[in-house]
Each structure stands twice: as structure tokens, then as C-alpha cells.
PAKE-669943 format. One record per residue (C-alpha): x, y, z; residue number from 0. Coordinates in Angstrom, 3 decimals, decimal comma, padded with zeros to 6 digits, always signed. Each point is the difference from the previous one (the first is absolute). Layout:
% residues N
X; Y; Z; NUM
...
//
This chain:
% residues 225
+026,057; -019,257; -033,699; 0
-003,139; -002,088; +000,062; 1
-003,579; +001,303; +000,132; 2
+000,228; +000,467; +003,786; 3
+003,181; +002,049; -000,282; 4
+002,223; -002,655; +001,566; 5
+003,771; +000,588; -000,168; 6
+002,698; -001,518; -002,131; 7
-001,882; -000,373; -003,282; 8
+000,078; +003,230; -001,996; 9
+001,996; +002,384; +002,174; 10
-000,974; +003,618; +000,384; 11
-003,601; +001,260; -000,001; 12
-001,378; +001,569; -003,181; 13
+000,842; +003,615; -000,658; 14
-001,696; +002,692; -002,011; 15
-003,544; +001,266; +000,217; 16
-001,628; -002,925; +001,826; 17
-000,255; +000,480; +003,761; 18
+001,715; -002,570; +002,199; 19
-002,219; -001,579; +002,692; 20
+000,978; +001,306; +003,398; 21
+001,633; +003,113; -001,419; 22
-002,132; +003,003; +001,019; 23
+000,034; +001,535; -003,449; 24
-003,037; +001,824; -001,345; 25
-002,175; -002,032; -002,343; 26
-001,721; +002,497; -002,285; 27
-002,487; +002,470; +001,600; 28
+001,926; +000,139; +003,277; 29
-000,675; -003,608; +001,089; 30
+002,750; -001,690; +002,028; 31
+000,860; -003,701; +000,065; 32
-000,536; -001,710; +003,344; 33
+001,604; -003,298; -001,017; 34
+002,874; -001,068; +002,284; 35
+003,508; -000,439; -001,392; 36
+000,964; -003,617; -000,505; 37
+003,200; -001,921; -000,626; 38
+002,768; +001,906; -001,834; 39
-002,188; +003,120; -000,087; 40
+000,871; +000,429; +003,687; 41
+002,861; +002,518; -000,201; 42
+001,354; +000,113; +003,562; 43
+003,195; -001,540; +001,401; 44
-001,714; -001,996; +002,774; 45
-003,427; -000,976; +001,289; 46
-001,560; -001,356; +003,156; 47
-001,064; -003,392; -001,301; 48
-003,161; -001,863; +001,012; 49
-000,393; -003,662; -000,948; 50
-003,003; -001,481; -001,851; 51
-001,633; -001,074; +003,282; 52
+000,560; +003,344; +001,719; 53
+003,248; -000,966; +001,722; 54
+002,554; +002,767; +000,553; 55
+003,200; -000,759; -001,916; 56
+001,720; +003,277; +000,881; 57
+001,868; +002,696; -001,917; 58
+001,681; -001,409; -003,092; 59
+001,428; +001,412; -003,205; 60
-002,487; +000,247; -002,821; 61
+002,201; -002,335; -002,065; 62
-000,272; -002,707; +002,674; 63
-003,748; +000,563; +000,265; 64
-000,372; -000,381; -003,774; 65
+002,078; -003,186; +000,101; 66
-002,256; -001,462; +002,712; 67
-003,069; +000,944; -002,049; 68
+001,386; -001,709; -003,096; 69
+000,992; -003,121; +001,919; 70
-003,505; -000,220; +001,506; 71
-001,715; +000,759; -003,332; 72
-001,644; +002,992; +001,671; 73
-000,069; +003,753; -000,512; 74
+001,653; +002,646; +002,152; 75
-002,694; +002,619; +000,670; 76
+000,647; +003,358; +001,677; 77
-002,843; +000,284; +002,543; 78
+001,192; +003,030; +002,012; 79
+002,055; +002,274; -002,277; 80
+000,200; +002,907; +002,483; 81
+001,529; -002,072; +002,815; 82
+003,732; +000,242; +000,678; 83
+001,082; -002,316; -001,458; 84
-003,033; -000,877; -002,150; 85
-001,860; -003,179; +000,896; 86
-000,262; -002,676; -002,685; 87
-001,789; -003,350; +000,095; 88
+000,450; -003,255; -001,868; 89
-003,291; -001,018; -001,638; 90
-001,643; -001,209; -003,198; 91
-001,023; +003,457; -001,217; 92
-002,289; -001,273; -002,766; 93
-001,924; -002,180; +002,467; 94
-000,101; +002,862; +002,511; 95
-001,500; +002,395; -002,555; 96
-002,597; -002,562; -001,074; 97
-001,106; -000,747; +003,575; 98
-000,158; +003,730; +000,802; 99
-002,221; +000,595; -003,036; 100
-002,325; -002,850; +001,033; 101
-000,290; +001,369; +003,556; 102
-000,718; +003,505; -001,286; 103
-002,663; -001,328; -002,354; 104
-001,670; -001,982; +002,808; 105
+000,120; +003,030; +002,275; 106
-001,728; +002,168; -002,607; 107
-002,601; -002,710; -000,580; 108
-000,918; -000,162; +003,687; 109
-000,201; +003,758; +000,474; 110
-003,413; +001,611; +000,008; 111
-000,200; +003,283; -001,881; 112
-001,928; +001,987; +002,587; 113
-001,454; +003,358; -001,015; 114
-001,202; +002,613; +002,471; 115
-003,406; +001,452; -000,812; 116
-001,443; +003,041; +001,774; 117
-003,517; +000,675; +001,239; 118
-001,002; +003,383; +001,432; 119
-002,800; +000,474; +002,519; 120
-001,532; +002,881; +001,926; 121
-000,534; -000,344; +003,769; 122
-003,778; +000,516; -000,355; 123
-000,473; -002,159; -003,077; 124
-003,604; -001,068; -000,675; 125
-000,899; -003,725; +000,133; 126
-000,424; -000,411; -003,776; 127
+003,399; +001,546; -000,777; 128
+001,611; -002,096; +002,728; 129
-001,340; -003,215; -001,531; 130
+001,265; +001,083; -003,411; 131
+003,479; +000,766; +001,339; 132
+000,063; -003,237; +001,982; 133
-000,863; -001,881; -003,192; 134
+003,081; +001,497; -001,645; 135
+002,179; -001,094; +002,932; 136
-001,428; -003,516; -000,201; 137
+000,706; -000,175; -003,728; 138
+003,588; +001,210; +000,441; 139
+000,732; -002,458; +002,809; 140
-001,449; -002,892; -002,008; 141
+002,358; +000,960; -002,830; 142
+002,947; -000,258; +002,400; 143
+000,623; +003,756; +000,229; 144
+000,669; +002,035; +003,115; 145
-002,348; +002,876; +000,761; 146
+000,968; +003,366; +001,443; 147
-003,103; +001,452; +001,646; 148
+000,091; +003,770; +000,479; 149
-002,419; +001,948; +002,173; 150
-000,147; +003,659; -001,106; 151
-000,805; +002,558; +002,707; 152
-001,239; +003,488; -000,798; 153
-000,526; +003,023; +002,179; 154
-001,241; -000,858; +003,486; 155
+000,186; -003,714; -000,777; 156
+003,719; +000,202; +000,753; 157
-000,829; +000,380; +003,695; 158
-001,858; -003,363; -000,046; 159
+002,668; -002,589; -000,968; 160
-001,981; -002,677; +001,859; 161
-002,560; +000,096; -002,836; 162
+002,671; -001,138; -002,438; 163
+001,311; -002,709; +002,308; 164
-003,477; -001,424; +000,537; 165
-000,672; -000,045; -003,740; 166
+003,309; -001,727; -000,751; 167
-000,586; -002,557; +002,761; 168
-003,442; -000,726; -001,443; 169
+001,400; -000,493; -003,485; 170
+002,809; -002,260; +001,266; 171
-002,563; -002,152; +001,811; 172
-002,278; -000,183; -003,049; 173
+002,795; -001,373; -002,218; 174
+001,881; -002,083; +002,582; 175
-000,761; -003,206; -001,919; 176
+001,949; +001,355; -002,984; 177
+002,802; +002,044; +001,556; 178
+001,751; +001,237; +003,095; 179
+001,158; +003,439; +001,125; 180
+003,693; +000,324; -000,870; 181
+000,347; +003,663; +001,010; 182
-002,117; +001,275; +002,881; 183
-001,895; +003,318; -000,426; 184
+002,308; +002,991; +000,291; 185
-000,389; +003,713; -000,581; 186
+001,564; +001,371; -003,169; 187
-000,601; +003,742; -000,058; 188
-003,734; +000,510; -000,504; 189
-000,480; -003,647; -000,846; 190
+000,023; -003,296; +001,888; 191
+001,470; -003,023; -001,748; 192
-000,241; -003,770; +000,480; 193
+001,321; -002,828; -002,204; 194
-001,784; -003,349; -000,370; 195
+001,829; -002,923; -001,595; 196
-001,602; -003,102; -001,528; 197
+000,257; -003,390; +001,632; 198
+002,402; -002,358; -001,756; 199
-001,586; -001,568; -003,008; 200
-000,371; -003,716; -000,410; 201
+002,682; -000,075; -002,694; 202
+002,505; +001,660; +002,335; 203
-000,692; -002,529; +002,723; 204
+000,595; -002,813; -002,509; 205
+003,283; +001,573; -001,166; 206
+001,209; +000,298; +003,591; 207
-000,999; -003,602; +000,727; 208
+001,913; -001,230; -003,073; 209
+003,093; +001,988; +001,041; 210
-000,158; -001,384; +003,547; 211
-000,387; -003,563; -001,319; 212
+002,999; +000,479; -002,293; 213
+002,142; +001,285; +002,875; 214
-000,961; -003,025; +002,124; 215
+000,889; -002,394; -002,826; 216
+003,422; +001,624; -000,437; 217
+000,649; -000,171; +003,749; 218
-000,939; -003,704; +000,050; 219
+002,316; -000,689; -002,923; 220
+002,890; +001,761; +001,762; 221
-000,638; -001,954; +003,207; 222
+000,047; -003,302; -001,918; 223
+003,172; +000,866; -001,910; 224
//
């Protein structure tokens, strides 16, 4: 069997202590392999076979499916093991794994690690304290973090929820150049809560533009093919 696990080279899969990809055996400390079974590791009498371009071949014996994989220099990969019969697809498994890893890496690169910060205010906050708290919100939004703003009511203040709404509306307006309200003010027990999220940063806009340009290029190439 070659490095991709293709059939007809070395016979049966390795035995002993090493876990076989696709076999849900525990890997130390309770971890379980999520690798699909491929080629002669698929131990069922028949499969519903899908061709390399997604075409439905139908239900065939696993021996015939393995023969087709070998003739096409492809792998037989079990993609839906719980189906009856299991679904298997002809593909270049090594290339598939590489492309999946590249996509996952690009996805992680384009994700923004957003953290939620919290600021607490009183309904009758004095002007100096308000400016201080607003400064914190501005700093958090500039750093790309979301801000959970909590208005804390005490005693008779609980009968005046409009005070909290007015204060939250004022804060949202004061920082509108940096962020937008993602969660409107709502009562949470004795508190009132609102969430403000930062506007997309310049780097995120550039990443989205590059992704859109790449998609357009691929579409043009397919149309010309």
C-alpha cells in the first residue's frame, strides 16, 4: 500500500498498537480518530459509490469499487459510514487532505478573534464618570473588541428603566463612528444590557476583497474552460 493507502500494494492494514485512520479507536487520553476509512480498510460488503466528479455510480460490491479506484489511480474513501449501505467516493485522498488543510488555514487567518469586554454604568452617572467609561468603550472598539454595556439599577431606580435606555442610546450615538449596536437594550433582572460591536477593520475589508477577487478569477477560468 502506498503512502495514500491505495489498494493492491501491501495488502492488509497494519495491526498492533497503532490506530488505523477511520477506525474510531481511542488514541491515548480518550481521543478518537476522525479520519475516514479508505481503500481496503473499508470492511463492508457493498457501498453506494460516487464518482470523482460527484456522479452517482450506484450500489456496487466493495471489491468492484476498489478495482475501479485502482484502475483510475484514485482512492476509495468512505464519506458516509452510517448510511445503509455506506457511501464511498473515488478521489485522490492525499490531494483532498492537502486542499482541506489549506482551506482551514486560510479560514483561520481571515477570522477575527473578537473578545467581549464589559462596562458597567449607573443610570444617574455623573458627567466625569461617563466620559471615563466612554473612553474605555472607545478603546475597546478601536482594538476590535465587542463591548457589553450594563446599566445597574438599585432600589427605586428599577421603576425608571427609561433612564437606562436614554443613557445607552446616548453612548451608542457617541461611539457610532467606531461601532454599531448589535444587541438592543434589554432588561436582565435588575440590569439593562446592550452590546456594541466594532465596525469591520480595514484589514478585514482587504481580506474579503481578496477572497471575492479570487472567486471571480476561478469563475472566469471555469467559463473559459
